PyMOL commands that place a pseudoatom at each C-alpha (Angstrom):
pseudoatom trace, name=CA, resn=MET, resi=1, chain=A, elem=C, hetatm=0, pos=[43.416, -13.170, 0.119]
pseudoatom trace, name=CA, resn=LYS, resi=2, chain=A, elem=C, hetatm=0, pos=[40.261, -12.514, 1.610]
pseudoatom trace, name=CA, resn=ASN, resi=3, chain=A, elem=C, hetatm=0, pos=[37.595, -14.898, 1.654]
pseudoatom trace, name=CA, resn=GLN, resi=4, chain=A, elem=C, hetatm=0, pos=[34.584, -13.075, 0.685]
pseudoatom trace, name=CA, resn=GLU, resi=5, chain=A, elem=C, hetatm=0, pos=[31.222, -14.813, 0.931]
pseudoatom trace, name=CA, resn=PRO, resi=6, chain=A, elem=C, hetatm=0, pos=[28.459, -13.404, -1.183]
pseudoatom trace, name=CA, resn=GLN, resi=7, chain=A, elem=C, hetatm=0, pos=[26.026, -11.327, 0.611]
pseudoatom trace, name=CA, resn=LYS, resi=8, chain=A, elem=C, hetatm=0, pos=[22.550, -12.285, 0.861]
pseudoatom trace, name=CA, resn=ILE, resi=9, chain=A, elem=C, hetatm=0, pos=[20.079, -9.413, -0.303]
pseudoatom trace, name=CA, resn=ASP, resi=10, chain=A, elem=C, hetatm=0, pos=[17.278, -8.597, 2.358]
pseudoatom trace, name=CA, resn=VAL, resi=11, chain=A, elem=C, hetatm=0, pos=[14.216, -7.857, 0.339]
pseudoatom trace, name=CA, resn=GLU, resi=12, chain=A, elem=C, hetatm=0, pos=[12.578, -5.824, 3.058]
pseudoatom trace, name=CA, resn=LYS, resi=13, chain=A, elem=C, hetatm=0, pos=[15.480, -3.560, 3.244]
pseudoatom trace, name=CA, resn=ASN, resi=14, chain=A, elem=C, hetatm=0, pos=[15.715, -1.777, 0.057]
pseudoatom trace, name=CA, resn=PRO, resi=15, chain=A, elem=C, hetatm=0, pos=[16.900, 1.890, -0.822]
pseudoatom trace, name=CA, resn=LEU, resi=16, chain=A, elem=C, hetatm=0, pos=[13.375, 2.807, -1.703]
pseudoatom trace, name=CA, resn=GLY, resi=17, chain=A, elem=C, hetatm=0, pos=[11.970, 1.843, 1.698]
pseudoatom trace, name=CA, resn=ILE, resi=18, chain=A, elem=C, hetatm=0, pos=[9.277, -0.320, 0.327]
pseudoatom trace, name=CA, resn=SER, resi=19, chain=A, elem=C, hetatm=0, pos=[7.880, -3.176, 2.606]
pseudoatom trace, name=CA, resn=PHE, resi=20, chain=A, elem=C, hetatm=0, pos=[6.995, -5.943, 0.479]
pseudoatom trace, name=CA, resn=SER, resi=21, chain=A, elem=C, hetatm=0, pos=[5.347, -8.101, 3.330]
pseudoatom trace, name=CA, resn=LYS, resi=22, chain=A, elem=C, hetatm=0, pos=[3.470, -5.153, 4.287]
pseudoatom trace, name=CA, resn=SER, resi=23, chain=A, elem=C, hetatm=0, pos=[2.305, -4.333, 0.645]
pseudoatom trace, name=CA, resn=LYS, resi=24, chain=A, elem=C, hetatm=0, pos=[1.095, -7.959, 0.049]
pseudoatom trace, name=CA, resn=LYS, resi=25, chain=A, elem=C, hetatm=0, pos=[-1.052, -7.713, 3.325]
pseudoatom trace, name=CA, resn=VAL, resi=26, chain=A, elem=C, hetatm=0, pos=[-2.632, -4.564, 2.296]
pseudoatom trace, name=CA, resn=ARG, resi=27, chain=A, elem=C, hetatm=0, pos=[-3.094, -5.747, -1.262]
pseudoatom trace, name=CA, resn=LYS, resi=28, chain=A, elem=C, hetatm=0, pos=[-4.971, -8.822, 0.226]
pseudoatom trace, name=CA, resn=TYR, resi=29, chain=A, elem=C, hetatm=0, pos=[-6.908, -6.337, 2.661]
pseudoatom trace, name=CA, resn=PHE, resi=30, chain=A, elem=C, hetatm=0, pos=[-8.217, -4.340, -0.110]
pseudoatom trace, name=CA, resn=ASP, resi=31, chain=A, elem=C, hetatm=0, pos=[-8.945, -7.496, -2.721]
pseudoatom trace, name=CA, resn=GLU, resi=32, chain=A, elem=C, hetatm=0, pos=[-11.288, -8.956, 0.005]
pseudoatom trace, name=CA, resn=ASN, resi=33, chain=A, elem=C, hetatm=0, pos=[-13.066, -5.818, 1.255]
pseudoatom trace, name=CA, resn=THR, resi=34, chain=A, elem=C, hetatm=0, pos=[-15.971, -4.480, -0.884]
pseudoatom trace, name=CA, resn=PHE, resi=35, chain=A, elem=C, hetatm=0, pos=[-16.031, -0.593, -0.607]
pseudoatom trace, name=CA, resn=LEU, resi=36, chain=A, elem=C, hetatm=0, pos=[-18.160, 1.375, -2.793]
pseudoatom trace, name=CA, resn=TRP, resi=37, chain=A, elem=C, hetatm=0, pos=[-14.816, 2.495, -4.653]
pseudoatom trace, name=CA, resn=SER, resi=38, chain=A, elem=C, hetatm=0, pos=[-13.002, -0.680, -4.547]
pseudoatom trace, name=CA, resn=LYS, resi=39, chain=A, elem=C, hetatm=0, pos=[-13.388, -1.639, -8.321]
pseudoatom trace, name=CA, resn=GLU, resi=40, chain=A, elem=C, hetatm=0, pos=[-12.018, 1.929, -9.207]
pseudoatom trace, name=CA, resn=THR, resi=41, chain=A, elem=C, hetatm=0, pos=[-8.752, 1.391, -7.133]
pseudoatom trace, name=CA, resn=THR, resi=42, chain=A, elem=C, hetatm=0, pos=[-5.561, -0.682, -7.184]
pseudoatom trace, name=CA, resn=PRO, resi=43, chain=A, elem=C, hetatm=0, pos=[-3.384, -1.294, -4.113]
pseudoatom trace, name=CA, resn=GLY, resi=44, chain=A, elem=C, hetatm=0, pos=[0.346, -0.023, -4.562]
pseudoatom trace, name=CA, resn=PRO, resi=45, chain=A, elem=C, hetatm=0, pos=[3.133, -0.501, -2.499]
pseudoatom trace, name=CA, resn=VAL, resi=46, chain=A, elem=C, hetatm=0, pos=[3.765, 0.381, 1.382]
pseudoatom trace, name=CA, resn=ILE, resi=47, chain=A, elem=C, hetatm=0, pos=[6.499, 2.892, 1.693]
pseudoatom trace, name=CA, resn=GLY, resi=48, chain=A, elem=C, hetatm=0, pos=[7.662, 3.233, 5.239]
pseudoatom trace, name=CA, resn=ASN, resi=49, chain=A, elem=C, hetatm=0, pos=[4.221, 3.574, 7.123]
pseudoatom trace, name=CA, resn=LYS, resi=50, chain=A, elem=C, hetatm=0, pos=[2.321, 5.094, 4.158]
pseudoatom trace, name=CA, resn=ALA, resi=51, chain=A, elem=C, hetatm=0, pos=[-0.006, 2.768, 1.921]
pseudoatom trace, name=CA, resn=THR, resi=52, chain=A, elem=C, hetatm=0, pos=[-0.400, 3.875, -1.672]
pseudoatom trace, name=CA, resn=LEU, resi=53, chain=A, elem=C, hetatm=0, pos=[-3.795, 3.482, -3.558]
pseudoatom trace, name=CA, resn=TYR, resi=54, chain=A, elem=C, hetatm=0, pos=[-4.107, 4.126, -7.269]
pseudoatom trace, name=CA, resn=THR, resi=55, chain=A, elem=C, hetatm=0, pos=[-7.416, 5.066, -8.527]
pseudoatom trace, name=CA, resn=THR, resi=56, chain=A, elem=C, hetatm=0, pos=[-8.865, 5.749, -11.918]
pseudoatom trace, name=CA, resn=SER, resi=57, chain=A, elem=C, hetatm=0, pos=[-11.509, 8.618, -10.961]
pseudoatom trace, name=CA, resn=LYS, resi=58, chain=A, elem=C, hetatm=0, pos=[-11.580, 11.812, -8.834]
pseudoatom trace, name=CA, resn=ARG, resi=59, chain=A, elem=C, hetatm=0, pos=[-14.679, 10.713, -7.072]
pseudoatom trace, name=CA, resn=ALA, resi=60, chain=A, elem=C, hetatm=0, pos=[-13.065, 7.461, -5.697]
pseudoatom trace, name=CA, resn=MET, resi=61, chain=A, elem=C, hetatm=0, pos=[-10.259, 9.622, -4.667]
pseudoatom trace, name=CA, resn=ASP, resi=62, chain=A, elem=C, hetatm=0, pos=[-12.240, 12.072, -2.833]
pseudoatom trace, name=CA, resn=LEU, resi=63, chain=A, elem=C, hetatm=0, pos=[-14.310, 9.131, -1.116]
pseudoatom trace, name=CA, resn=ILE, resi=64, chain=A, elem=C, hetatm=0, pos=[-11.104, 7.535, 0.216]
pseudoatom trace, name=CA, resn=LYS, resi=65, chain=A, elem=C, hetatm=0, pos=[-9.466, 10.572, 1.579]
pseudoatom trace, name=CA, resn=LEU, resi=66, chain=A, elem=C, hetatm=0, pos=[-12.882, 11.185, 3.425]
pseudoatom trace, name=CA, resn=GLU, resi=67, chain=A, elem=C, hetatm=0, pos=[-12.799, 7.537, 4.829]
pseudoatom trace, name=CA, resn=GLU, resi=68, chain=A, elem=C, hetatm=0, pos=[-9.183, 7.457, 5.397]
pseudoatom trace, name=CA, resn=GLN, resi=69, chain=A, elem=C, hetatm=0, pos=[-8.835, 7.130, 9.284]
pseudoatom trace, name=CA, resn=LYS, resi=70, chain=A, elem=C, hetatm=0, pos=[-11.832, 4.388, 9.086]
pseudoatom trace, name=CA, resn=ILE, resi=71, chain=A, elem=C, hetatm=0, pos=[-9.727, 2.417, 6.549]
pseudoatom trace, name=CA, resn=LEU, resi=72, chain=A, elem=C, hetatm=0, pos=[-6.549, 2.963, 8.723]
pseudoatom trace, name=CA, resn=ILE, resi=73, chain=A, elem=C, hetatm=0, pos=[-8.279, 1.631, 11.947]
pseudoatom trace, name=CA, resn=ASP, resi=74, chain=A, elem=C, hetatm=0, pos=[-9.861, -1.272, 10.156]
pseudoatom trace, name=CA, resn=ILE, resi=75, chain=A, elem=C, hetatm=0, pos=[-6.274, -2.280, 8.576]
pseudoatom trace, name=CA, resn=GLU, resi=76, chain=A, elem=C, hetatm=0, pos=[-4.847, -1.910, 11.980]
pseudoatom trace, name=CA, resn=LYS, resi=77, chain=A, elem=C, hetatm=0, pos=[-7.623, -4.226, 13.456]
pseudoatom trace, name=CA, resn=LYS, resi=78, chain=A, elem=C, hetatm=0, pos=[-7.724, -6.826, 10.773]
pseudoatom trace, name=CA, resn=ILE, resi=79, chain=A, elem=C, hetatm=0, pos=[-4.086, -7.309, 9.663]
pseudoatom trace, name=CA, resn=LYS, resi=80, chain=A, elem=C, hetatm=0, pos=[-2.210, -5.975, 12.634]
pseudoatom trace, name=CA, resn=ILE, resi=81, chain=A, elem=C, hetatm=0, pos=[-0.136, -3.175, 10.728]
pseudoatom trace, name=CA, resn=LYS, resi=82, chain=A, elem=C, hetatm=0, pos=[-0.195, 0.226, 11.748]
pseudoatom trace, name=CA, resn=LEU, resi=83, chain=A, elem=C, hetatm=0, pos=[-0.116, 2.899, 8.841]
pseudoatom trace, name=CA, resn=ASN, resi=84, chain=A, elem=C, hetatm=0, pos=[0.194, 6.626, 9.203]
pseudoatom trace, name=CA, resn=SER, resi=85, chain=A, elem=C, hetatm=0, pos=[-1.742, 7.565, 6.193]
pseudoatom trace, name=CA, resn=LEU, resi=86, chain=A, elem=C, hetatm=0, pos=[-3.189, 6.550, 2.737]
pseudoatom trace, name=CA, resn=ASP, resi=87, chain=A, elem=C, hetatm=0, pos=[-1.421, 8.186, -0.323]
pseudoatom trace, name=CA, resn=VAL, resi=88, chain=A, elem=C, hetatm=0, pos=[-4.211, 8.206, -3.091]
pseudoatom trace, name=CA, resn=GLN, resi=89, chain=A, elem=C, hetatm=0, pos=[-3.218, 8.955, -6.631]
pseudoatom trace, name=CA, resn=ILE, resi=90, chain=A, elem=C, hetatm=0, pos=[-4.778, 9.251, -9.884]
pseudoatom trace, name=CA, resn=GLU, resi=91, chain=A, elem=C, hetatm=0, pos=[-3.574, 6.464, -12.229]
pseudoatom trace, name=CA, resn=ASN, resi=92, chain=A, elem=C, hetatm=0, pos=[-1.929, 7.977, -15.690]
pseudoatom trace, name=CA, resn=ASN, resi=93, chain=A, elem=C, hetatm=0, pos=[-3.012, 5.448, -18.348]
pseudoatom trace, name=CA, resn=GLN, resi=94, chain=A, elem=C, hetatm=0, pos=[-2.795, 8.084, -21.026]
pseudoatom trace, name=CA, resn=GLN, resi=95, chain=A, elem=C, hetatm=0, pos=[0.871, 7.508, -21.997]
for i in range(1, 95): cmd.bond("trace and resi %d" % i, "trace and resi %d" % (i + 1))
show_as sticks, trace
zoom trace
């Protein structure tokens, strides 16, 4: 008989590609910064090198897309995470 040990699950390597440690750092970054649109957004998961932001308004979505490069550079300077883009999505609370 083979002696099989239980396999330890690595949270950072999951089939969805979500990086939980990066997601936690990005959430902390957005919680500490006060942008004009910060009260209208919620940080989501980091999948690969793309951070997700959920927003409640089209205006905030447009502002984030306009300032995307500035935000990405600031994230890289402050928390030392290189992200390629921000995925901004409208929350669907009407379910």
